[in-house]
C-alpha positions as CSV (number, residue, x, y, z in Angstrom):
1,X,2.7,7.1,23.3
2,X,6.0,5.2,23.3
3,X,8.9,6.2,21.2
4,X,8.8,5.0,17.6
5,X,11.2,2.2,16.7
6,X,12.9,4.4,14.0
7,X,13.4,7.4,16.3
8,X,16.9,8.9,15.8
9,X,17.1,8.0,12.1
10,X,17.0,10.7,9.4
11,X,15.3,10.2,6.1
12,X,15.7,12.3,3.0
13,X,12.5,12.0,1.1
14,X,13.2,12.9,-2.5
15,X,10.0,11.5,-3.9
16,X,6.9,12.5,-5.9
17,X,3.4,11.2,-6.8
18,X,2.2,8.4,-4.4
19,X,4.4,5.4,-3.8
20,X,7.5,7.2,-2.8
21,X,5.9,9.9,-0.6
22,X,3.8,7.1,1.1
23,X,7.0,5.2,2.0
24,X,8.5,8.4,3.6
25,X,5.3,9.0,5.5
26,X,5.3,5.5,6.9
27,X,8.9,5.8,8.1
28,X,7.9,9.0,9.8
29,X,5.0,7.3,11.5
30,X,7.6,4.9,13.0
31,X,9.6,7.8,14.5
32,X,12.1,8.8,11.8
33,X,12.9,12.5,11.1
34,X,11.7,12.9,7.5
35,X,12.9,15.8,5.4
36,X,10.9,16.2,2.2
37,X,13.1,17.7,-0.6
38,X,11.1,19.4,-3.4
39,X,12.1,21.6,-6.4
40,X,11.0,25.2,-6.6
41,X,7.7,24.2,-8.1
42,X,7.0,21.6,-5.4
43,X,5.7,18.0,-5.7
44,X,3.0,18.1,-8.5
45,X,0.7,16.0,-6.3
46,X,0.2,19.1,-4.1
47,X,-2.0,20.5,-7.0
48,X,-3.6,17.3,-8.3
49,X,-5.4,14.2,-7.0
50,X,-8.5,13.7,-4.9
51,X,-11.9,15.2,-5.5
52,X,-11.5,18.5,-3.6
53,X,-10.7,20.9,-6.4
54,X,-10.4,23.9,-4.0
55,X,-7.9,22.1,-1.9
56,X,-5.9,21.1,-4.9
57,X,-5.8,24.7,-6.2
58,X,-4.4,25.8,-2.9
59,X,-1.6,23.2,-3.1
60,X,-3.2,20.9,-0.5
61,X,-4.8,18.2,-2.5
62,X,-6.1,15.3,-0.5
63,X,-3.8,12.9,-2.5
64,X,-0.8,15.0,-1.3
65,X,-2.2,15.4,2.3
66,X,-2.6,11.6,2.6
67,X,1.2,11.1,2.9
68,X,2.6,14.6,3.8
69,X,2.1,14.8,7.5
70,X,5.1,14.7,9.9
71,X,7.6,15.8,7.3
72,X,9.8,18.9,7.3
73,X,9.8,20.7,3.9
74,X,12.9,22.1,2.1
75,X,13.0,23.5,-1.4
76,X,16.3,22.8,-3.3
77,X,16.9,23.6,-6.9
78,X,19.1,20.6,-7.8
79,X,19.9,22.2,-11.2
80,X,22.1,24.7,-9.3
81,X,25.5,24.2,-7.6
82,X,24.1,25.4,-4.3
83,X,21.1,23.0,-4.5
84,X,23.4,20.1,-5.3
85,X,25.8,21.0,-2.5
86,X,22.9,21.3,0.0
87,X,21.6,17.9,-1.1
88,X,25.0,16.3,-0.6
89,X,25.2,17.7,2.9
90,X,21.8,16.4,3.6
91,X,22.7,12.9,2.4
92,X,26.0,13.0,4.4
93,X,23.9,13.4,7.6
94,X,21.1,11.0,6.5
95,X,20.5,7.3,7.3
96,X,18.1,6.7,4.5
97,X,17.3,8.2,1.1
98,X,13.9,7.4,-0.4
99,X,13.4,8.4,-4.0
100,X,11.3,7.2,-7.0
101,X,13.0,8.8,-10.0
102,X,14.3,7.1,-13.1
103,X,18.0,6.2,-13.0
104,X,18.6,8.5,-15.9
105,X,17.1,11.4,-13.9
106,X,19.5,10.6,-11.0
107,X,22.4,10.6,-13.4
108,X,21.4,14.0,-14.7
109,X,21.3,15.4,-11.2
110,X,24.5,13.8,-10.1
111,X,22.8,11.5,-7.6
112,X,24.0,8.2,-9.0
113,X,26.5,6.0,-7.1
114,X,25.5,7.6,-3.8
115,X,26.3,4.6,-1.7
116,X,30.0,4.8,-2.9
117,X,30.1,8.4,-1.6
118,X,28.1,7.7,1.6
119,X,28.8,4.1,2.6
120,X,26.4,4.0,5.5
121,X,23.5,5.5,3.5
122,X,20.6,3.2,2.7
123,X,19.5,4.4,-0.8
124,X,15.9,3.1,-1.5
125,X,15.2,3.5,-5.2
126,X,11.6,2.8,-6.2
127,X,10.9,2.5,-9.9
128,X,8.4,0.9,-12.2
129,X,10.5,-2.1,-13.2
130,X,13.6,-2.0,-11.0
131,X,17.2,-1.5,-11.9
132,X,18.7,-3.5,-14.8
133,X,17.0,-4.8,-17.9
134,X,15.7,-2.8,-20.8
135,X,12.8,-1.3,-18.8
136,X,14.8,0.3,-16.0
137,X,14.2,3.8,-17.4
138,X,10.6,3.2,-18.5
139,X,8.2,5.6,-16.8
140,X,5.3,3.9,-15.0
141,X,2.4,4.7,-12.8
142,X,0.1,2.5,-10.8
143,X,-2.3,1.9,-13.7
144,X,0.6,0.9,-16.0
145,X,1.9,-1.6,-13.5
146,X,-1.6,-3.1,-13.0
147,X,-1.8,-3.6,-16.7
148,X,1.8,-4.8,-17.3
149,X,1.9,-7.3,-14.4
150,X,-1.2,-9.2,-15.3
151,X,-3.2,-8.0,-12.3
152,X,-5.9,-6.3,-14.4
153,X,-6.3,-9.6,-16.4
154,X,-7.4,-11.3,-13.2
155,X,-9.9,-8.6,-12.3
156,X,-13.5,-8.4,-13.6
157,X,-15.4,-11.1,-15.6
158,X,-15.4,-12.4,-19.1
159,X,-18.3,-10.0,-19.7
160,X,-16.6,-6.9,-18.4
161,X,-13.1,-7.7,-19.6
162,X,-10.0,-6.6,-17.6
163,X,-10.6,-4.0,-14.9
164,X,-8.2,-1.8,-12.9
165,X,-8.4,-2.2,-9.1
166,X,-10.5,0.7,-7.8
167,X,-7.7,2.1,-5.6
168,X,-4.0,2.7,-6.5
169,X,-3.0,-0.6,-4.8
170,X,0.3,-0.9,-6.6
171,X,1.5,2.5,-5.2
172,X,0.7,1.6,-1.6
173,X,1.9,-2.0,-1.9
174,X,5.2,-0.8,-3.3
175,X,5.5,1.7,-0.4
176,X,5.0,-1.1,2.1
177,X,7.5,-3.3,0.2
178,X,10.0,-0.5,0.3
179,X,9.5,0.0,4.0
180,X,10.0,-3.7,4.7
181,X,13.2,-3.6,2.6
182,X,14.6,-0.5,4.3
183,X,14.1,-2.1,7.7
184,X,16.0,-5.2,6.6
185,X,18.8,-3.0,5.2
186,X,18.9,-1.2,8.6
187,X,19.4,-4.5,10.3
188,X,22.2,-5.4,7.9
189,X,23.9,-2.1,8.5
190,X,23.7,-2.7,12.2
191,X,25.7,-5.9,11.7
192,X,28.1,-4.8,9.0
193,X,28.2,-1.0,9.2
194,X,27.4,-0.8,5.5
195,X,24.4,0.8,3.9
196,X,23.7,0.1,0.2
197,X,21.1,0.3,-2.6
198,X,17.6,-1.0,-1.9
199,X,16.2,-1.6,-5.4
200,X,12.3,-1.8,-5.3
201,X,10.3,-2.7,-8.4
202,X,6.6,-1.9,-8.7
203,X,6.3,-4.6,-11.4
204,X,7.7,-7.3,-9.1
205,X,5.6,-6.0,-6.2
206,X,2.6,-6.7,-8.5
207,X,3.8,-10.2,-9.2
208,X,4.3,-10.8,-5.5
209,X,0.7,-9.8,-4.8
210,X,-0.2,-12.6,-7.2
211,X,2.3,-15.1,-5.8
212,X,0.0,-18.1,-5.6
213,X,-1.3,-17.5,-9.1
214,X,2.3,-17.1,-10.5
215,X,3.3,-20.4,-8.8
216,X,0.3,-22.3,-10.1
217,X,0.8,-21.0,-13.7
218,X,4.5,-21.9,-13.8
219,X,3.8,-25.3,-12.4
220,X,0.8,-26.2,-14.6
221,X,1.0,-23.9,-17.6
222,X,-2.6,-22.9,-17.0
223,X,-3.0,-19.1,-17.5
224,X,-5.4,-17.8,-14.8
225,X,-8.5,-16.0,-16.0
226,X,-10.8,-13.4,-14.4
227,X,-13.3,-15.1,-12.1
228,X,-15.3,-12.1,-10.9
229,X,-16.2,-12.4,-7.2
230,X,-15.4,-16.1,-6.9
231,X,-12.7,-16.9,-4.4
232,X,-9.2,-18.0,-5.5
233,X,-9.7,-21.2,-3.4
234,X,-12.3,-22.3,-6.0
235,X,-14.4,-23.6,-3.2
236,X,-18.1,-23.3,-4.2
237,X,-18.9,-22.0,-0.7
238,X,-16.4,-19.2,-1.0
239,X,-17.2,-16.0,-2.9
240,X,-19.7,-13.2,-2.8
241,X,-23.4,-14.0,-2.6
242,X,-26.6,-11.9,-2.8
243,X,-28.8,-11.9,0.3
244,X,-32.4,-10.6,0.8
245,X,-30.7,-7.2,0.8
246,X,-27.0,-6.6,0.3
247,X,-24.1,-8.9,-0.6
248,X,-22.2,-11.3,1.6
249,X,-18.6,-12.5,1.2
250,X,-18.0,-16.0,2.4
251,X,-14.6,-17.6,2.9
252,X,-15.7,-21.2,3.6
253,X,-12.9,-23.5,2.6
254,X,-12.4,-26.0,5.4
255,X,-14.5,-28.8,6.5
256,X,-15.2,-27.4,10.0
257,X,-16.2,-24.1,8.4
258,X,-18.7,-25.7,6.1
259,X,-20.2,-27.6,9.0
260,X,-20.5,-24.3,10.9
261,X,-22.0,-22.6,7.9
262,X,-24.7,-25.3,7.4
263,X,-25.7,-25.3,11.0
264,X,-25.8,-21.5,11.2
265,X,-28.0,-21.4,8.1
266,X,-30.3,-24.0,9.6
267,X,-29.4,-26.4,6.9
268,X,-28.0,-29.4,8.9
269,X,-29.4,-31.6,6.2
270,X,-26.5,-30.5,3.9
271,X,-24.1,-32.4,6.2
272,X,-25.8,-35.7,5.3
273,X,-26.5,-34.9,1.7
274,X,-24.0,-37.0,-0.4
275,X,-23.7,-34.0,-2.8
276,X,-22.3,-31.8,-0.1
277,X,-20.9,-34.1,2.6
278,X,-17.3,-33.9,1.5
279,X,-15.0,-31.3,-0.1
280,X,-14.7,-33.5,-3.2
281,X,-18.5,-33.9,-3.5
282,X,-19.0,-30.2,-3.1
283,X,-16.5,-29.5,-5.8
284,X,-18.4,-31.9,-8.2
285,X,-21.7,-30.4,-7.3
286,X,-20.7,-26.7,-7.1
287,X,-23.6,-25.4,-9.1
288,X,-26.2,-27.2,-6.9
289,X,-24.5,-26.0,-3.7
290,X,-24.4,-22.4,-5.0
291,X,-28.2,-22.6,-5.7
292,X,-28.8,-24.0,-2.2
293,X,-26.7,-21.2,-0.7
294,X,-28.5,-18.5,-2.6
295,X,-31.9,-19.8,-1.4
296,X,-30.8,-20.0,2.2
297,X,-29.1,-16.5,2.2
298,X,-32.2,-14.9,0.6
299,X,-34.1,-15.3,3.8
300,X,-32.1,-12.6,5.6
301,X,-30.2,-9.4,4.9
302,X,-26.4,-9.5,4.6
303,X,-26.0,-7.4,7.8
304,X,-27.9,-10.1,9.8
305,X,-26.1,-13.0,8.2
306,X,-22.7,-11.4,8.9
307,X,-23.5,-11.3,12.7
308,X,-25.0,-14.8,12.7
309,X,-22.2,-16.4,10.8
310,X,-19.3,-14.7,12.5
311,X,-20.8,-15.8,15.9
312,X,-20.7,-19.3,14.5
313,X,-17.0,-19.0,13.5
314,X,-17.7,-18.7,9.8
315,X,-15.5,-16.3,7.8
316,X,-18.1,-13.8,6.5
317,X,-18.3,-10.1,5.8
318,X,-20.9,-7.8,4.4
319,X,-19.9,-6.0,1.2
320,X,-19.5,-2.3,2.3
321,X,-18.7,1.0,0.7
322,X,-15.7,2.9,2.0
323,X,-17.9,5.1,4.1
324,X,-19.5,2.2,5.9
325,X,-16.1,0.5,6.3
326,X,-14.6,3.6,8.0
327,X,-17.6,3.8,10.3
328,X,-16.9,0.4,11.8
329,X,-16.1,0.6,15.5
330,X,-13.0,-1.5,14.8
331,X,-11.4,1.5,13.1
332,X,-11.6,3.6,16.2
333,X,-10.7,0.7,18.5
334,X,-7.4,0.3,16.7
335,X,-6.8,4.1,16.4
336,X,-6.1,3.6,12.7
337,X,-6.8,7.1,11.4
338,X,-5.0,10.2,12.4
339,X,-6.5,13.7,12.4
340,X,-4.2,16.1,10.5
341,X,-6.5,19.2,10.9
342,X,-9.9,18.1,9.8
343,X,-8.7,15.4,7.4
344,X,-8.4,11.9,8.7
345,X,-5.6,9.8,7.1
346,X,-4.5,6.2,7.4
347,X,-1.5,5.4,9.6
348,X,-0.1,1.9,9.5
349,X,-1.8,-1.5,9.5
350,X,0.3,-2.9,12.3
351,X,1.5,-2.0,15.8
352,X,4.9,-2.6,17.4
353,X,4.5,-3.0,21.2
354,X,2.9,0.0,22.7
355,X,3.9,2.4,19.9
356,X,0.9,4.0,18.2
357,X,2.0,5.3,14.8
358,X,1.1,9.0,14.5
359,X,2.5,11.8,12.4
360,X,4.7,14.2,14.4
361,X,2.9,17.2,12.9
362,X,0.5,18.4,10.2
363,X,1.5,18.6,6.5
364,X,3.9,21.6,5.9
365,X,3.6,24.3,3.3
366,X,6.2,24.2,0.5
367,X,9.7,25.1,1.7
368,X,8.6,26.3,5.1
369,X,11.5,24.6,6.9
370,X,14.2,25.5,4.3
371,X,16.0,28.1,6.4
372,X,16.1,25.9,9.5
373,X,17.4,22.9,7.6
374,X,20.0,24.9,5.7
375,X,21.2,26.3,9.0
376,X,21.6,22.7,10.3
377,X,23.8,22.0,7.2
378,X,25.9,25.1,7.8
379,X,24.4,27.0,4.9
380,X,22.4,30.2,4.7
381,X,19.5,31.3,2.6
382,X,21.1,34.2,0.9
383,X,23.8,31.9,-0.6
384,X,21.3,30.3,-2.9
385,X,21.2,31.1,-6.6
């Protein structure tokens, strides 16, 4: 495995819950030395999250394990003079600070205005609504941001009403946004020698995930509504359709894709049918096309159609559960999951050259590296109060 692109950089990970720890974990996958700073009671996620109650009771919940590997662990009580001194020494030697605390919390701990004290430090602050404005100190979790940003209003149907996305998508999207921003800040520091504040908003990340909907609404004034499994393209041949067994997602938006779909389904006659021969005609006769598609797809199972249609160049995918998705050979072929001692966790959805992102070690017990890191800072354990 080649050296990671962030090798040689030190990250102080002063985060909790999901979004912040995930960002620190991702930076570690790229080669950074990540030091997780926790209070005496540890990150609360060690004891909650996931469905393995026994692991959570032992302080190793699956939600914590997911983004804990590869980090060294130090316990610092930032309410004490010793803890604050040790934290400042850590930051003096660090390239990046990742934290997801409210600005008022940082002020209380004396951790505001850090880039003035450490001009080369890149301080990545991840909050619900970003710095500035009347919501900068408002607490928020993934579910709150899904609601506040409008994302939930686009999910579900008129019958179900708004629905939360089934996974904490805002947490992980924010972690990716923060990683992107940090890398941009590192490049700027390379040119100017200056670090600075990287201000990441979960709320704005949510709006970014809906960018095309945002632009359409501001241009037309039309507020988007929940459309269930219909595709955003509004093409009648894009969406999720039942087959003889199972459900099939189709992304047929272009002329050549519709031609390939018709031929693969054995319905060449659609190409000469005036109701379906052009994009405009299909839009005007969407209900008729949907019925024709349902009749054709009912002849085989979704698994069969997926193979047939993909071979024909049609964007198609069988609807799978997470268990079936992870069992796809593509997951192994890409080496996407990492084994951290019987638990397989995601790595990164990209590759840079020959580097394969892998955590440098398993998740560490709370504070196990405290003495070693304090020694690096010129401090000793017995001096703590």
